[in-house]
N, CA and C atoms of all chains as a GROMACS GRO file, in nm:
protein
  624
    1MET      N    1   8.746   7.251  11.689
    1MET     CA    2   8.729   7.395  11.665
    1MET      C    3   8.863   7.466  11.662
    2ASN      N    4   8.951   7.422  11.751
    2ASN     CA    5   9.084   7.481  11.754
    2ASN      C    6   9.160   7.455  11.626
    3ASN      N    7   9.144   7.332  11.572
    3ASN     CA    8   9.213   7.299  11.448
    3ASN      C    9   9.160   7.379  11.332
    4VAL      N   10   9.029   7.403  11.332
    4VAL     CA   11   8.970   7.481  11.222
    4VAL      C   12   9.022   7.624  11.227
    5LEU      N   13   9.028   7.681  11.348
    5LEU     CA   14   9.080   7.816  11.361
    5LEU      C   15   9.226   7.824  11.319
    6ASP      N   16   9.302   7.721  11.357
    6ASP     CA   17   9.442   7.719  11.317
    6ASP      C   18   9.457   7.712  11.166
    7LEU      N   19   9.370   7.630  11.104
    7LEU     CA   20   9.379   7.616  10.958
    7LEU      C   21   9.344   7.746  10.888
    8ILE      N   22   9.237   7.811  10.936
    8ILE     CA   23   9.198   7.939  10.875
    8ILE      C   24   9.308   8.042  10.893
    9SER      N   25   9.367   8.046  11.011
    9SER     CA   26   9.475   8.141  11.038
    9SER      C   27   9.594   8.115  10.948
   10TRP      N   28   9.627   7.989  10.928
   10TRP     CA   29   9.736   7.951  10.838
   10TRP      C   30   9.711   8.000  10.696
   11MET      N   31   9.586   7.973  10.646
   11MET     CA   32   9.556   8.012  10.509
   11MET      C   33   9.564   8.163  10.493
   12CYS      N   34   9.514   8.235  10.592
   12CYS     CA   35   9.520   8.382  10.582
   12CYS      C   36   9.664   8.431  10.583
   13LEU      N   37   9.746   8.374  10.670
   13LEU     CA   38   9.886   8.418  10.676
   13LEU      C   39   9.960   8.387  10.548
   14LEU      N   40   9.937   8.267  10.494
   14LEU     CA   41  10.010   8.230  10.373
   14LEU      C   42   9.967   8.314  10.254
   15SER      N   43   9.836   8.334  10.239
   15SER     CA   44   9.794   8.414  10.124
   15SER      C   45   9.831   8.561  10.142
   16GLY      N   46   9.829   8.609  10.266
   16GLY     CA   47   9.873   8.747  10.289
   16GLY      C   48  10.019   8.766  10.255
   17SER      N   49  10.103   8.670  10.292
   17SER     CA   50  10.245   8.685  10.258
   17SER      C   51  10.267   8.666  10.108
   18PHE      N   52  10.183   8.584  10.042
   18PHE     CA   53  10.192   8.573   9.897
   18PHE      C   54  10.162   8.707   9.830
   19PHE      N   55  10.058   8.774   9.877
   19PHE     CA   56  10.025   8.904   9.819
   19PHE      C   57  10.131   9.009   9.850
   20ALA      N   58  10.194   8.999   9.966
   20ALA     CA   59  10.302   9.093   9.997
   20ALA      C   60  10.420   9.072   9.903
   21LEU      N   61  10.450   8.943   9.872
   21LEU     CA   62  10.558   8.915   9.777
   21LEU      C   63  10.524   8.966   9.638
   22VAL      N   64  10.398   8.945   9.595
   22VAL     CA   65  10.357   8.990   9.462
   22VAL      C   66  10.367   9.141   9.452
   23SER      N   67  10.328   9.210   9.561
   23SER     CA   68  10.332   9.356   9.559
   23SER      C   69  10.475   9.408   9.546
   24SER      N   70  10.567   9.352   9.622
   24SER     CA   71  10.704   9.403   9.612
   24SER      C   72  10.769   9.361   9.482
   25LEU      N   73  10.725   9.248   9.426
   25LEU     CA   74  10.775   9.210   9.292
   25LEU      C   75  10.726   9.309   9.188
   26ALA      N   76  10.603   9.356   9.206
   26ALA     CA   77  10.550   9.457   9.113
   26ALA      C   78  10.627   9.587   9.125
   27VAL      N   79  10.661   9.627   9.247
   27VAL     CA   80  10.738   9.752   9.264
   27VAL      C   81  10.876   9.737   9.203
   28LEU      N   82  10.929   9.616   9.205
   28LEU     CA   83  11.064   9.596   9.152
   28LEU      C   84  11.066   9.591   9.000
   29ARG      N   85  10.961   9.530   8.940
   29ARG     CA   86  10.975   9.490   8.801
   29ARG      C   87  10.889   9.566   8.702
   30LEU      N   88  10.793   9.643   8.746
   30LEU     CA   89  10.707   9.710   8.650
   30LEU      C   90  10.780   9.828   8.586
   31PRO      N   91  10.746   9.862   8.460
   31PRO     CA   92  10.831   9.955   8.387
   31PRO      C   93  10.813  10.102   8.420
   32ASP      N   94  10.698  10.143   8.471
   32ASP     CA   95  10.674  10.286   8.487
   32ASP      C   96  10.643  10.317   8.633
   33PHE      N   97  10.660  10.443   8.672
   33PHE     CA   98  10.638  10.482   8.812
   33PHE      C   99  10.493  10.462   8.853
   34TYR      N  100  10.399  10.502   8.767
   34TYR     CA  101  10.258  10.492   8.806
   34TYR      C  102  10.213  10.348   8.817
   35ASN      N  103  10.273  10.258   8.737
   35ASN     CA  104  10.246  10.116   8.754
   35ASN      C  105  10.294  10.068   8.890
   36ARG      N  106  10.408  10.120   8.934
   36ARG     CA  107  10.463  10.076   9.063
   36ARG      C  108  10.378  10.124   9.179
   37VAL      N  109  10.322  10.244   9.167
   37VAL     CA  110  10.232  10.292   9.274
   37VAL      C  111  10.113  10.199   9.286
   38HIS      N  112  10.062  10.157   9.170
   38HIS     CA  113   9.949  10.066   9.170
   38HIS      C  114   9.986   9.933   9.234
   39GLY      N  115  10.107   9.886   9.206
   39GLY     CA  116  10.150   9.760   9.265
   39GLY      C  117  10.174   9.769   9.413
   40ALA      N  118  10.224   9.886   9.458
   40ALA     CA  119  10.254   9.899   9.600
   40ALA      C  120  10.128   9.910   9.684
   41GLY      N  121  10.017   9.952   9.622
   41GLY     CA  122   9.894   9.963   9.700
   41GLY      C  123   9.839   9.830   9.746
   42ILE      N  124   9.889   9.722   9.687
   42ILE     CA  125   9.840   9.591   9.726
   42ILE      C  126   9.884   9.557   9.868
   43THR      N  127  10.004   9.603   9.906
   43THR     CA  128  10.054   9.572  10.041
   43THR      C  129   9.965   9.633  10.147
   44ASP      N  130   9.925   9.759  10.125
   44ASP     CA  131   9.854   9.830  10.231
   44ASP      C  132   9.718   9.771  10.259
   45THR      N  133   9.653   9.718  10.156
   45THR     CA  134   9.516   9.674  10.176
   45THR      C  135   9.506   9.522  10.191
   46VAL      N  136   9.536   9.449  10.084
   46VAL     CA  137   9.516   9.304  10.089
   46VAL      C  138   9.624   9.236  10.172
   47GLY      N  139   9.750   9.273  10.151
   47GLY     CA  140   9.860   9.207  10.222
   47GLY      C  141   9.848   9.225  10.372
   48ALA      N  142   9.833   9.350  10.415
   48ALA     CA  143   9.821   9.378  10.558
   48ALA      C  144   9.692   9.318  10.613
   49GLY      N  145   9.583   9.328  10.536
   49GLY     CA  146   9.456   9.277  10.585
   49GLY      C  147   9.458   9.129  10.613
   50LEU      N  148   9.514   9.052  10.518
   50LEU     CA  149   9.515   8.907  10.536
   50LEU      C  150   9.611   8.865  10.646
   51ILE      N  151   9.728   8.928  10.652
   51ILE     CA  152   9.824   8.888  10.755
   51ILE      C  153   9.770   8.921  10.893
   52LEU      N  154   9.715   9.041  10.909
   52LEU     CA  155   9.662   9.077  11.041
   52LEU      C  156   9.539   8.995  11.076
   53LEU      N  157   9.459   8.959  10.977
   53LEU     CA  158   9.344   8.872  11.003
   53LEU      C  159   9.389   8.734  11.048
   54GLY      N  160   9.494   8.683  10.984
   54GLY     CA  161   9.548   8.554  11.026
   54GLY      C  162   9.602   8.558  11.168
   55LEU      N  163   9.668   8.670  11.204
   55LEU     CA  164   9.716   8.682  11.341
   55LEU      C  165   9.602   8.695  11.440
   56ALA      N  166   9.494   8.763  11.397
   56ALA     CA  167   9.380   8.780  11.488
   56ALA      C  168   9.311   8.647  11.515
   57PHE      N  169   9.309   8.558  11.416
   57PHE     CA  170   9.252   8.426  11.439
   57PHE      C  171   9.334   8.347  11.539
   58GLN      N  172   9.466   8.373  11.541
   58GLN     CA  173   9.550   8.305  11.639
   58GLN      C  174   9.525   8.355  11.780
   59ALA      N  175   9.492   8.484  11.791
   59ALA     CA  176   9.483   8.543  11.924
   59ALA      C  177   9.347   8.523  11.988
   60GLY      N  178   9.244   8.491  11.909
   60GLY     CA  179   9.112   8.479  11.967
   60GLY      C  180   9.050   8.615  11.989
   61PHE      N  181   8.941   8.619  12.058
   61PHE     CA  182   8.866   8.742  12.079
   61PHE      C  183   8.914   8.808  12.208
   62SER      N  184   9.010   8.897  12.195
   62SER     CA  185   9.069   8.957  12.314
   62SER      C  186   9.118   9.096  12.278
   63LEU      N  187   9.194   9.155  12.370
   63LEU     CA  188   9.248   9.288  12.348
   63LEU      C  189   9.347   9.288  12.230
   64ILE      N  190   9.414   9.173  12.211
   64ILE     CA  191   9.516   9.166  12.105
   64ILE      C  192   9.451   9.180  11.969
   65SER      N  193   9.339   9.112  11.948
   65SER     CA  194   9.274   9.122  11.819
   65SER      C  195   9.213   9.260  11.800
   66PHE      N  196   9.176   9.328  11.908
   66PHE     CA  197   9.129   9.466  11.896
   66PHE      C  198   9.241   9.558  11.850
   67LYS      N  199   9.362   9.537  11.905
   67LYS     CA  200   9.475   9.618  11.861
   67LYS      C  201   9.511   9.588  11.716
   68LEU      N  202   9.503   9.461  11.678
   68LEU     CA  203   9.528   9.426  11.538
   68LEU      C  204   9.428   9.493  11.446
   69ALA      N  205   9.301   9.498  11.490
   69ALA     CA  206   9.198   9.565  11.409
   69ALA      C  207   9.229   9.714  11.398
   70LEU      N  208   9.282   9.774  11.506
   70LEU     CA  209   9.318   9.916  11.501
   70LEU      C  210   9.429   9.941  11.400
   71VAL      N  211   9.532   9.853  11.403
   71VAL     CA  212   9.642   9.867  11.308
   71VAL      C  213   9.590   9.854  11.166
   72LEU      N  214   9.500   9.760  11.144
   72LEU     CA  215   9.446   9.740  11.010
   72LEU      C  216   9.366   9.859  10.963
   73VAL      N  217   9.281   9.912  11.052
   73VAL     CA  218   9.200  10.029  11.014
   73VAL      C  219   9.290  10.146  10.978
   74PHE      N  220   9.395  10.166  11.056
   74PHE     CA  221   9.482  10.278  11.026
   74PHE      C  222   9.555  10.259  10.895
   75MET      N  223   9.600  10.136  10.866
   75MET     CA  224   9.673  10.117  10.741
   75MET      C  225   9.582  10.126  10.621
   76VAL      N  226   9.457  10.081  10.634
   76VAL     CA  227   9.364  10.094  10.522
   76VAL      C  228   9.328  10.240  10.498
   77LEU      N  229   9.325  10.320  10.606
   77LEU     CA  230   9.295  10.462  10.587
   77LEU      C  231   9.413  10.537  10.527
   78THR      N  232   9.535  10.510  10.573
   78THR     CA  233   9.647  10.595  10.533
   78THR      C  234   9.725  10.542  10.414
   79GLY      N  235   9.717  10.413  10.385
   79GLY     CA  236   9.793  10.359  10.273
   79GLY      C  237   9.750  10.415  10.139
   80PRO      N  238   9.621  10.404  10.102
   80PRO     CA  239   9.579  10.464   9.975
   80PRO      C  240   9.592  10.616   9.972
   81THR      N  241   9.580  10.681  10.086
   81THR     CA  242   9.599  10.827  10.091
   81THR      C  243   9.742  10.863  10.054
   82ALA      N  244   9.838  10.788  10.110
   82ALA     CA  245   9.978  10.817  10.078
   82ALA      C  246  10.007  10.787   9.932
   83SER      N  247   9.948  10.680   9.877
   83SER     CA  248   9.969  10.650   9.736
   83SER      C  249   9.914  10.760   9.647
   84HIS      N  250   9.795  10.810   9.683
   84HIS     CA  251   9.735  10.917   9.604
   84HIS      C  252   9.819  11.044   9.612
   85ALA      N  253   9.867  11.076   9.734
   85ALA     CA  254   9.948  11.196   9.750
   85ALA      C  255  10.076  11.185   9.669
   86LEU      N  256  10.135  11.065   9.668
   86LEU     CA  257  10.259  11.045   9.594
   86LEU      C  258  10.236  11.059   9.444
   87ALA      N  259  10.129  10.998   9.393
   87ALA     CA  260  10.103  11.005   9.249
   87ALA      C  261  10.070  11.148   9.208
   88LYS      N  262   9.996  11.220   9.291
   88LYS     CA  263   9.959  11.357   9.258
   88LYS      C  264  10.081  11.447   9.262
   89ALA      N  265  10.168  11.426   9.361
   89ALA     CA  266  10.289  11.508   9.370
   89ALA      C  267  10.379  11.482   9.250
   90ALA      N  268  10.388  11.355   9.207
   90ALA     CA  269  10.471  11.324   9.092
   90ALA      C  270  10.415  11.386   8.965
   91TYR      N  271  10.283  11.386   8.951
   91TYR     CA  272  10.224  11.444   8.832
   91TYR      C  273  10.239  11.595   8.830
   92ARG      N  274  10.223  11.658   8.948
   92ARG     CA  275  10.238  11.803   8.957
   92ARG      C  276  10.379  11.847   8.926
   93LEU      N  277  10.476  11.766   8.967
   93LEU     CA  278  10.614  11.805   8.945
   93LEU      C  279  10.665  11.762   8.809
   94GLY      N  280  10.577  11.708   8.724
   94GLY     CA  281  10.613  11.695   8.585
   94GLY      C  282  10.639  11.556   8.534
   95LEU      N  283  10.622  11.453   8.617
   95LEU     CA  284  10.649  11.317   8.569
   95LEU      C  285  10.532  11.270   8.486
   96GLU      N  286  10.554  11.244   8.358
   96GLU     CA  287  10.445  11.203   8.271
   96GLU      C  288  10.435  11.053   8.266
   97PRO      N  289  10.313  10.997   8.262
   97PRO     CA  290  10.303  10.851   8.244
   97PRO      C  291  10.340  10.812   8.102
   98VAL      N  292  10.395  10.693   8.088
   98VAL     CA  293  10.435  10.644   7.958
   98VAL      C  294  10.314  10.584   7.890
   99VAL      N  295  10.276  10.640   7.776
   99VAL     CA  296  10.165  10.584   7.700
   99VAL      C  297  10.221  10.532   7.569
  100SER      N  298  10.156  10.430   7.515
  100SER     CA  299  10.205  10.375   7.390
  100SER      C  300  10.149  10.458   7.276
  101HIS      N  301  10.234  10.488   7.181
  101HIS     CA  302  10.190  10.566   7.066
  101HIS      C  303  10.165  10.472   6.950
  102GLN      N  304  10.039  10.464   6.912
  102GLN     CA  305  10.007  10.375   6.801
  102GLN      C  306   9.999  10.455   6.674
  103LYS      N  307  10.049  10.398   6.565
  103LYS     CA  308  10.055  10.474   6.442
  103LYS      C  309   9.920  10.481   6.375
  104GLU      N  310   9.835  10.379   6.397
  104GLU     CA  311   9.704  10.380   6.333
  104GLU      C  312   9.596  10.388   6.439
  105ASP      N  313   9.482  10.429   6.399
  105ASP     CA  314   9.367  10.428   6.487
  105ASP      C  315   9.326  10.282   6.511
  106PRO      N  316   9.322  10.235   6.634
  106PRO     CA  317   9.293  10.093   6.656
  106PRO      C  318   9.150  10.054   6.626
  107THR      N  319   9.061  10.153   6.611
  107THR     CA  320   8.922  10.117   6.584
  107THR      C  321   8.895  10.104   6.436
  108SER      N  322   8.995  10.144   6.354
  108SER     CA  323   8.971  10.133   6.209
  108SER      C  324   8.994   9.989   6.166
  109ALA      N  325   8.949   9.956   6.049
  109ALA     CA  326   8.959   9.820   5.999
  109ALA      C  327   9.102   9.785   5.965
  110ALA      N  328   9.142   9.662   5.994
  110ALA     CA  329   9.278   9.613   5.967
  110ALA      C  330   9.380   9.709   6.028
  111MET      N  331  10.490   7.803  11.047
  111MET     CA  332  10.399   7.891  11.121
  111MET      C  333  10.425   8.035  11.080
  112PHE      N  334  10.459   8.112  11.182
  112PHE     CA  335  10.488   8.252  11.157
  112PHE      C  336  10.622   8.271  11.088
  113SER      N  337  10.707   8.169  11.092
  113SER     CA  338  10.838   8.184  11.029
  113SER      C  339  10.826   8.196  10.879
  114ALA      N  340  10.729   8.125  10.821
  114ALA     CA  341  10.710   8.134  10.675
  114ALA      C  342  10.664   8.274  10.636
  115ALA      N  343  10.571   8.329  10.713
  115ALA     CA  344  10.524   8.465  10.684
  115ALA      C  345  10.637   8.565  10.703
  116MET      N  346  10.718   8.544  10.808
  116MET     CA  347  10.828   8.638  10.832
  116MET      C  348  10.932   8.629  10.723
  117ALA      N  349  10.959   8.508  10.673
  117ALA     CA  350  11.056   8.494  10.564
  117ALA      C  351  11.006   8.564  10.439
  118ALA      N  352  10.876   8.548  10.410
  118ALA     CA  353  10.821   8.614  10.291
  118ALA      C  354  10.828   8.765  10.305
  119ILE      N  355  10.799   8.816  10.425
  119ILE     CA  356  10.804   8.962  10.445
  119ILE      C  357  10.948   9.011  10.432
  120LEU      N  358  11.044   8.936  10.481
  120LEU     CA  359  11.184   8.979  10.471
  120LEU      C  360  11.232   8.980  10.327
  121VAL      N  361  11.191   8.878  10.249
  121VAL     CA  362  11.230   8.874  10.108
  121VAL      C  363  11.171   8.993  10.034
  122SER      N  364  11.043   9.025  10.065
  122SER     CA  365  10.982   9.137   9.994
  122SER      C  366  11.046   9.269  10.036
  123MET      N  367  11.092   9.279  10.162
  123MET     CA  368  11.162   9.401  10.203
  123MET      C  369  11.293   9.417  10.127
  124ALA      N  370  11.362   9.305  10.103
  124ALA     CA  371  11.487   9.313  10.028
  124ALA      C  372  11.461   9.360   9.885
  125MET      N  373  11.351   9.310   9.825
  125MET     CA  374  11.319   9.354   9.688
  125MET      C  375  11.287   9.503   9.684
  126LEU      N  376  11.219   9.552   9.788
  126LEU     CA  377  11.189   9.695   9.792
  126LEU      C  378  11.315   9.778   9.808
  127LEU      N  379  11.414   9.725   9.880
  127LEU     CA  380  11.539   9.799   9.894
  127LEU      C  381  11.613   9.810   9.762
  128VAL      N  382  11.602   9.705   9.679
  128VAL     CA  383  11.666   9.711   9.548
  128VAL      C  384  11.603   9.822   9.463
  129ARG      N  385  11.471   9.833   9.471
  129ARG     CA  386  11.406   9.940   9.397
  129ARG      C  387  11.441  10.077   9.455
  130ALA      N  388  11.462  10.086   9.585
  130ALA     CA  389  11.498  10.214   9.646
  130ALA      C  390  11.634  10.260   9.598
  131VAL      N  391  11.726  10.166   9.578
  131VAL     CA  392  11.859  10.202   9.530
  131VAL      C  393  11.854  10.234   9.381
  132GLN      N  394  11.769  10.161   9.308
  132GLN     CA  395  11.777  10.160   9.163
  132GLN      C  396  11.688  10.266   9.098
  133GLY      N  397  11.582  10.310   9.168
  133GLY     CA  398  11.477  10.388   9.106
  133GLY      C  399  11.528  10.516   9.042
  134PRO      N  400  11.493  10.541   8.917
  134PRO     CA  401  11.551  10.658   8.851
  134PRO      C  402  11.502  10.792   8.904
  135THR      N  403  11.380  10.798   8.956
  135THR     CA  404  11.333  10.926   9.008
  135THR      C  405  11.324  10.919   9.160
  136VAL      N  406  11.304  11.036   9.220
  136VAL     CA  407  11.295  11.041   9.366
  136VAL      C  408  11.165  10.979   9.414
  137PHE      N  409  11.062  10.982   9.326
  137PHE     CA  410  10.933  10.930   9.369
  137PHE      C  411  10.934  10.779   9.382
  138ASP      N  412  11.017  10.712   9.299
  138ASP     CA  413  11.033  10.568   9.316
  138ASP      C  414  11.090  10.536   9.452
  139ARG      N  415  11.184  10.618   9.495
  139ARG     CA  416  11.247  10.592   9.625
  139ARG      C  417  11.150  10.618   9.739
  140VAL      N  418  11.070  10.725   9.727
  140VAL     CA  419  10.972  10.753   9.832
  140VAL      C  420  10.869  10.640   9.838
  141LEU      N  421  10.829  10.592   9.721
  141LEU     CA  422  10.731  10.483   9.718
  141LEU      C  423  10.785  10.358   9.784
  142SER      N  424  10.910  10.322   9.752
  142SER     CA  425  10.962  10.198   9.808
  142SER      C  426  10.989  10.212   9.959
  143VAL      N  427  11.026  10.332  10.005
  143VAL     CA  428  11.048  10.350  10.149
  143VAL      C  429  10.915  10.345  10.223
  144ASN      N  430  10.809  10.399  10.161
  144ASN     CA  431  10.676  10.390  10.223
  144ASN      C  432  10.630  10.246  10.235
  145SER      N  433  10.648  10.168  10.128
  145SER     CA  434  10.611  10.027  10.134
  145SER      C  435  10.697   9.951  10.232
  146PHE      N  436  10.824   9.990  10.241
  146PHE     CA  437  10.914   9.927  10.338
  146PHE      C  438  10.864   9.950  10.480
  147GLY      N  439  10.814  10.069  10.506
  147GLY     CA  440  10.758  10.097  10.638
  147GLY      C  441  10.635  10.014  10.668
  148THR      N  442  10.550   9.996  10.566
  148THR     CA  443  10.431   9.912  10.586
  148THR      C  444  10.470   9.768  10.615
  149LYS      N  445  10.570   9.718  10.541
  149LYS     CA  446  10.617   9.582  10.566
  149LYS      C  447  10.679   9.570  10.704
  150THR      N  448  10.743   9.679  10.751
  150THR     CA  449  10.801   9.676  10.886
  150THR      C  450  10.692   9.661  10.992
  151VAL      N  451  10.578   9.730  10.969
  151VAL     CA  452  10.467   9.716  11.063
  151VAL      C  453  10.420   9.571  11.069
  152LEU      N  454  10.408   9.507  10.953
  152LEU     CA  455  10.365   9.368  10.951
  152LEU      C  456  10.469   9.278  11.016
  153LEU      N  457  10.597   9.311  10.993
  153LEU     CA  458  10.704   9.231  11.053
  153LEU      C  459  10.702   9.240  11.203
  154ILE      N  460  10.677   9.360  11.256
  154ILE     CA  461  10.672   9.377  11.402
  154ILE      C  462  10.556   9.298  11.460
  155ALA      N  463  10.441   9.301  11.390
  155ALA     CA  464  10.324   9.228  11.440
  155ALA      C  465  10.351   9.078  11.442
  156VAL      N  466  10.408   9.024  11.333
  156VAL     CA  467  10.435   8.880  11.328
  156VAL      C  468  10.542   8.843  11.429
  157LEU      N  469  10.641   8.930  11.447
  157LEU     CA  470  10.748   8.902  11.544
  157LEU      C  471  10.694   8.901  11.686
  158GLY      N  472  10.594   8.986  11.712
  158GLY     CA  473  10.534   8.984  11.843
  158GLY      C  474  10.464   8.853  11.873
  159PHE      N  475  10.398   8.798  11.771
  159PHE     CA  476  10.336   8.668  11.790
  159PHE      C  477  10.438   8.557  11.800
  160LEU      N  478  10.549   8.573  11.727
  160LEU     CA  479  10.651   8.468  11.727
  160LEU      C  480  10.720   8.459  11.861
  161SER      N  481  10.743   8.573  11.927
  161SER     CA  482  10.814   8.571  12.053
  161SER      C  483  10.722   8.574  12.173
  162GLY      N  484  10.591   8.575  12.149
  162GLY     CA  485  10.498   8.566  12.260
  162GLY      C  486  10.483   8.692  12.341
  163ARG      N  487  10.514   8.808  12.279
  163ARG     CA  488  10.500   8.935  12.349
  163ARG      C  489  10.391   9.018  12.283
  164PRO      N  490  10.274   9.028  12.343
  164PRO     CA  491  10.167   9.105  12.277
  164PRO      C  492  10.189   9.254  12.279
  165ALA      N  493  10.287   9.304  12.352
  165ALA     CA  494  10.312   9.447  12.358
  165ALA      C  495  10.370   9.500  12.230
  166PHE      N  496  10.416   9.412  12.140
  166PHE     CA  497  10.472   9.459  12.014
  166PHE      C  498  10.368   9.526  11.927
  167LEU      N  499  10.240   9.499  11.950
  167LEU     CA  500  10.138   9.558  11.865
  167LEU      C  501  10.129   9.708  11.886
  168ASP      N  502  10.161   9.756  12.005
  168ASP     CA  503  10.164   9.900  12.027
  168ASP      C  504  10.274   9.963  11.943
  169LEU      N  505  10.389   9.894  11.935
  169LEU     CA  506  10.497   9.942  11.850
  169LEU      C  507  10.455   9.946  11.704
  170ALA      N  508  10.381   9.844  11.662
  170ALA     CA  509  10.337   9.839  11.523
  170ALA      C  510  10.245   9.955  11.492
  171LEU      N  511  10.154   9.986  11.584
  171LEU     CA  512  10.061  10.097  11.561
  171LEU      C  513  10.136  10.230  11.552
  172VAL      N  514  10.231  10.250  11.645
  172VAL     CA  515  10.306  10.376  11.644
  172VAL      C  516  10.389  10.388  11.517
  173TYR      N  517  10.449  10.277  11.472
  173TYR     CA  518  10.530  10.286  11.352
  173TYR      C  519  10.446  10.308  11.228
  174ALA      N  520  10.323  10.256  11.226
  174ALA     CA  521  10.235  10.283  11.112
  174ALA      C  522  10.205  10.433  11.104
  175LEU      N  523  10.180  10.496  11.219
  175LEU     CA  524  10.155  10.640  11.221
  175LEU      C  525  10.278  10.717  11.173
  176MET      N  526  10.396  10.679  11.222
  176MET     CA  527  10.517  10.751  11.186
  176MET      C  528  10.550  10.736  11.039
  177ASN      N  529  10.524  10.620  10.984
  177ASN     CA  530  10.551  10.596  10.843
  177ASN      C  531  10.468  10.686  10.754
  178PHE      N  532  10.340  10.698  10.788
  178PHE     CA  533  10.252  10.783  10.709
  178PHE      C  534  10.296  10.929  10.716
  179ILE      N  535  10.325  10.974  10.838
  179ILE     CA  536  10.363  11.115  10.853
  179ILE      C  537  10.494  11.144  10.782
  180SER      N  538  10.588  11.051  10.786
  180SER     CA  539  10.716  11.078  10.721
  180SER      C  540  10.700  11.080  10.570
  181THR      N  541  10.612  10.995  10.514
  181THR     CA  542  10.590  11.000  10.369
  181THR      C  543  10.532  11.134  10.328
  182ILE      N  544  10.433  11.181  10.402
  182ILE     CA  545  10.371  11.311  10.368
  182ILE      C  546  10.471  11.423  10.387
  183ALA      N  547  10.558  11.414  10.488
  183ALA     CA  548  10.656  11.520  10.511
  183ALA      C  549  10.757  11.526  10.396
  184VAL      N  550  10.802  11.408  10.349
  184VAL     CA  551  10.898  11.407  10.238
  184VAL      C  552  10.834  11.463  10.112
  185LEU      N  553  10.707  11.428  10.088
  185LEU     CA  554  10.640  11.481   9.969
  185LEU      C  555  10.621  11.631   9.978
  186LYS      N  556  10.587  11.680  10.096
  186LYS     CA  557  10.567  11.822  10.113
  186LYS      C  558  10.699  11.897  10.094
  187PHE      N  559  10.806  11.837  10.143
  187PHE     CA  560  10.936  11.901  10.127
  187PHE      C  561  10.978  11.905   9.982
  188SER      N  562  10.949  11.795   9.907
  188SER     CA  563  10.991  11.794   9.768
  188SER      C  564  10.905  11.885   9.683
  189ARG      N  565  10.785  11.921   9.729
  189ARG     CA  566  10.701  12.010   9.649
  189ARG      C  567  10.726  12.155   9.683
  190PHE      N  568  10.735  12.186   9.812
  190PHE     CA  569  10.742  12.325   9.852
  190PHE      C  570  10.882  12.372   9.886
  191GLY      N  571  10.974  12.282   9.906
  191GLY     CA  572  11.109  12.323   9.940
  191GLY      C  573  11.132  12.342  10.087
  192ARG      N  574  11.028  12.345  10.166
  192ARG     CA  575  11.046  12.355  10.310
  192ARG      C  576  10.922  12.296  10.376
  193LEU      N  577  10.931  12.275  10.505
  193LEU     CA  578  10.821  12.212  10.577
  193LEU      C  579  10.728  12.312  10.641
  194GLY      N  580  10.750  12.441  10.616
  194GLY     CA  581  10.662  12.541  10.675
  194GLY      C  582  10.534  12.552  10.596
  195GLN      N  583  10.463  12.662  10.611
  195GLN     CA  584  10.336  12.678  10.545
  195GLN      C  585  10.353  12.756  10.417
  196GLY      N  586  10.252  12.745  10.332
  196GLY     CA  587  10.244  12.832  10.216
  196GLY      C  588  10.332  12.787  10.103
  197HIS      N  589  10.330  12.866   9.998
  197HIS     CA  590  10.404  12.833   9.878
  197HIS      C  591  10.541  12.896   9.882
  198SER      N  592  10.628  12.840   9.801
  198SER     CA  593  10.763  12.896   9.797
  198SER      C  594  10.798  12.919   9.652
  199LYS      N  595  10.917  12.968   9.629
  199LYS     CA  596  10.955  13.003   9.493
  199LYS      C  597  10.983  12.881   9.408
  200LEU      N  598  10.980  12.760   9.469
  200LEU     CA  599  11.016  12.642   9.393
  200LEU      C  600  10.901  12.590   9.308
  201GLU      N  601  10.783  12.650   9.320
  201GLU     CA  602  10.670  12.601   9.241
  201GLU      C  603  10.692  12.632   9.095
  202GLY      N  604  10.658  12.540   9.009
  202GLY     CA  605  10.672  12.563   8.866
  202GLY      C  606  10.808  12.526   8.812
  203GLN      N  607  10.898  12.488   8.900
  203GLN     CA  608  11.029  12.448   8.850
  203GLN      C  609  11.026  12.302   8.812
  204PRO      N  610  11.117  12.258   8.727
  204PRO     CA  611  11.114  12.117   8.686
  204PRO      C  612  11.145  12.023   8.802
  205MET      N  613  11.103  11.899   8.783
  205MET     CA  614  11.109  11.801   8.889
  205MET      C  615  11.253  11.769   8.923
  206ALA      N  616  11.276  11.745   9.051
  206ALA     CA  617  11.413  11.715   9.095
  206ALA      C  618  11.444  11.570   9.063
  207GLU      N  619  11.547  11.543   8.990
  207GLU     CA  620  11.586  11.406   8.957
  207GLU      C  621  11.675  11.350   9.067
  208SER      N  622  11.667  11.220   9.081
  208SER     CA  623  11.744  11.146   9.181
  208SER      C  624  11.715  11.201   9.320
   0.00000   0.00000   0.00000
């Protein structure tokens, strides 16, 4: 049972850190600001969730896992809120998203 | 073990710092600093497990709260020009670059 818990905790930690890497790569490499906000939201929800879940499996059912659950609940509540506030503030202050301008109507033939 | 997760978190923090330096608008910088704070919370939690001190989780919770409040404070300052209440004369002006 201990080995199974260790294995599950390992998988959660590794995939959580993979998603954290993907998220920061998205913030670094995507071309537009609104794309980057979308990429950064991955850290707050999936990245933090998997890493903290992996740590909770290591700690067992105790006060430590309760505190980890508290940290997770707070980050899930405030992370998307901050992303929304940032995107709304950027739009209000005039930053326009980059849209592609197509010369023809894409629904027309050829 | 936890060292692999900590190495991944540190690498991602470095990438966020590059975006914070490079970002053409101020909102890119606010975004990367906010994500940097979230990664710091995860780093503190993993470091607490790595060193065997469960008290680090209280630090992680407090820093998560502070990170959120500081992001909202910076956004409010960039919109209204001050941290007090109400609107200011800066509304309707073009966005501040850099």
